[in-house]
C-alpha positions, 0 to 999 in steps of 0.5 A, a space after each residue: 525498507 518500505 517492505 520491512 516497514 509493512 512486515 513490521 505493521 503485520 505482525 505487530 498490528 494485524 487488525 489494522 494491517 486488515 482493515 486497509 480498503 485501498 485497491 491500490 495499497 493492496 495492489 502494491 502489497 500483493 506485487 512485493 512493492 514492484 509496483 509501488 511507483 505505478 500506484 503512487 502515480 495513480 494515487 497523485 492523479 486520483 488526489 488531482 482530481 478532487 
């Protein structure tokens, strides 16, 4: 489901898609969402520190 949404955003809003600077998001995208849960875990740890 996430993969389909990502494709839709890439097709309909390419400028927004390219503006993402978060390295975790890019890693998740490049892995084909295989690293989604690991990325979510890393981002939640980062939020707890702030």
